C-alpha positions in Angstrom: 34.3 -6.4 5.1 32.0 -9.2 3.5 33.9 -11.5 5.0 32.6 -10.5 8.5 28.9 -10.9 7.7 26.5 -13.7 5.9 24.3 -12.5 3.1 21.4 -14.4 3.5 18.2 -14.5 0.9 15.1 -15.4 3.0 12.0 -17.2 0.8 8.8 -18.1 2.1 7.7 -21.0 0.5 5.5 -21.0 -2.2 1.2 -21.1 -2.4 -0.5 -23.5 -1.0 -4.5 -24.3 -1.5 -4.3 -23.0 2.6 -3.0 -20.0 2.0 -5.6 -19.5 -1.0 -8.2 -20.7 1.8 -7.0 -18.3 4.7 -6.7 -21.2 7.1 -4.2 -21.5 9.4 -0.9 -24.5 8.7 1.2 -23.6 11.3 2.6 -27.4 12.0 0.7 -29.1 9.4 2.3 -30.6 6.8 0.7 -29.1 3.3 2.4 -29.3 0.3 2.4 -26.8 -2.7 -0.5 -26.4 -5.2 -0.4 -25.8 -8.9 0.5 -22.5 -8.9 3.0 -22.9 -6.0 5.3 -25.2 -7.6 5.1 -22.7 -10.5 6.4 -20.2 -8.3 9.2 -22.8 -7.1 10.5 -23.1 -10.3 10.5 -19.1 -11.4 12.2 -18.8 -8.1 14.5 -21.2 -8.7 15.2 -19.9 -12.0 16.2 -16.4 -10.6 18.8 -17.5 -8.4 20.1 -19.8 -10.7 23.4 -17.1 -10.5 23.5 -16.4 -7.0 26.1 -18.9 -6.3 24.7 -20.2 -2.8 26.9 -22.1 -0.3 24.0 -23.4 1.2 20.6 -23.7 1.0 18.6 -24.2 4.5 14.7 -25.1 4.8 11.7 -25.9 7.4 11.5 -30.0 7.2 7.6 -29.4 6.1 6.9 -30.1 2.5 6.0 -27.0 1.5 9.4 -25.6 2.3 11.3 -28.0 1.4 9.7 -28.6 -2.2 10.1 -24.7 -2.4 14.4 -24.7 -1.0 14.6 -27.7 -3.6 14.0 -25.8 -7.0 16.4 -23.3 -5.1 19.2 -25.9 -4.5 18.9 -27.7 -7.5 19.5 -25.0 -9.5 23.2 -24.5 -7.6 23.7 -27.8 -7.2 22.9 -27.9 -3.5 21.3 -29.9 -1.5 18.7 -29.4 0.8 19.8 -29.2 4.4 16.5 -29.3 6.4 15.9 -28.0 9.8 12.9 -28.1 12.1 13.5 -24.7 13.9 13.1 -23.0 10.9 9.0 -24.1 11.3 6.3 -21.9 10.9 4.3 -21.0 14.5 2.5 -23.7 16.3 -1.0 -22.5 16.5 -2.2 -25.4 18.4 -5.8 -25.6 18.2 -6.4 -22.7 15.5 -4.6 -24.9 13.1 -6.6 -26.2 9.8 -8.9 -22.9 10.7 -9.6 -20.3 8.6 -9.0 -16.6 9.8 -13.5 -16.3 9.9 -13.6 -19.9 12.1 -11.0 -18.9 14.4 -12.8 -15.6 15.1 -16.2 -17.3 15.8 -14.9 -20.1 17.8 -12.5 -18.2 19.7 -13.4 -14.3 20.0 -11.3 -13.5 23.0 -8.3 -15.8 22.0 -8.6 -14.4 18.3 -8.4 -10.5 19.7 -4.9 -11.4 21.5 -4.0 -12.9 18.4 -4.7 -10.1 16.1 -3.3 -7.7 18.7 0.0 -9.1 18.5 -0.1 -10.3 22.3 3.7 -11.6 22.5 2.5 -13.6 25.7 -0.7 -15.5 23.9 -0.3 -18.7 22.5 -3.5 -20.5 21.1 -3.8 -24.2 23.5 -1.6 -26.5 22.6 0.8 -23.6 20.1 3.8 -21.4 20.7 3.5 -18.1 22.3 4.2 -15.1 19.6 7.4 -14.3 21.9 8.6 -17.6 22.1 7.9 -18.3 18.6 10.4 -15.1 17.4 12.7 -16.1 20.0 13.0 -19.7 17.8 12.9 -18.4 14.6 15.5 -15.8 15.0 17.9 -17.6 16.8 18.0 -20.2 14.3 18.4 -18.3 11.3 21.1 -16.5 13.2 22.6 -20.3 14.1 22.6 -20.6 10.7 24.4 -17.5 9.4 26.9 -18.0 12.0 27.7 -21.0 10.4 28.4 -19.5 7.6 30.2 -16.0 8.4 31.6 -14.6 4.9 29.4 -16.7 2.4 25.9 -16.6 1.2 22.6 -19.2 2.0 19.4 -19.5 1.7 17.0 -19.9 3.6 13.6 -21.6 3.1 10.5 -21.2 5.0 7.3 -19.7 6.0 5.3 -16.2 6.7 5.9 -16.3 10.6 9.7 -16.7 10.0 10.1 -14.1 7.6 7.8 -11.4 9.2 10.2 -12.2 12.5 13.2 -12.0 10.7 11.8 -8.1 9.2 11.1 -7.4 12.7 14.6 -8.3 14.0 16.1 -6.8 11.1 14.3 -3.4 11.5 13.9 -3.3 15.1 10.7 -3.3 15.0 8.9 -4.7 18.2 6.5 -7.7 17.7 3.2 -6.2 18.6 3.5 -3.1 15.9 1.3 -4.0 12.8 2.8 -5.4 9.6 2.7 -3.1 7.3 5.1 -4.9 4.8 4.7 -7.8 2.4 5.5 -11.5 3.0 4.5 -13.1 -0.6 5.0 -16.7 -1.3 8.3 -17.3 -3.4 9.5 -13.9 -3.0 13.2 -13.2 -2.2 14.2 -10.8 0.5 17.7 -10.4 1.1 19.3 -9.6 4.3 23.3 -9.3 6.1 23.8 -11.1 9.6 27.2 -9.7 11.4 28.0 -9.2 15.3 25.3 -6.6 15.5 22.4 -8.8 14.2 20.3 -8.5 11.2 20.1 -5.8 8.4 17.7 -5.5 5.9 19.2 -5.1 2.1 15.9 -5.7 -0.2 12.8 -7.0 0.7 9.5 -8.5 -1.4 11.4 -8.7 -4.6 8.8 -10.4 -6.6 9.6 -10.0 -10.6 10.4 -13.4 -11.1 6.7 -13.8 -10.8 5.1 -11.4 -13.2 3.7 -12.7 -15.7 6.1 -15.2 -18.0 6.6 -16.1 -21.4 4.8 -19.3 -22.0 7.1 -22.2 -21.9 6.7 -26.0 -21.4 6.4 -25.9 -17.4 3.6 -23.2 -17.9 1.5 -24.5 -20.6 
């Protein structure tokens, strides 16, 4: 029965300059770039008829600004949650992937291997982050049983949700996309998360020219 489940649209924030540079943002509050702001507008337009009951977001600016574009179309206010933040990467934050490989080769290897017990100095272990992210979204879903909500967060959180919904192990290599401002659909019920659709980015295809892109 539809009353027994919560429908979720899970969204990664729009693009930032640090995404382009392959620089680890973690919990540093980096804003959207021009393309990210365009992606957020297109996302909001694509979801305008969804009929959301609530819009939640990580409290970091790149997620909040993306969520606002969704919420304004729905006539709702964004509800920020710090538990939806990206994984804390400690000393890795602010570095490019190449810089991490060069400065912390042993740690980088454990990170690349998705060692669940590894966390960069000052950061979260993968296992702790996964537990935090999945629990945060599950808690929101439980509060909105039978309703439809949007959750705007970060790449790591979206990866965690995909794994939770498909029962894929934490150390399994990622073979799915987690695109900026793509639309990802899940259900949440008594048995946890179920995947409905993933990585819908048709709204980000080349649009007709309008005043927002001129």
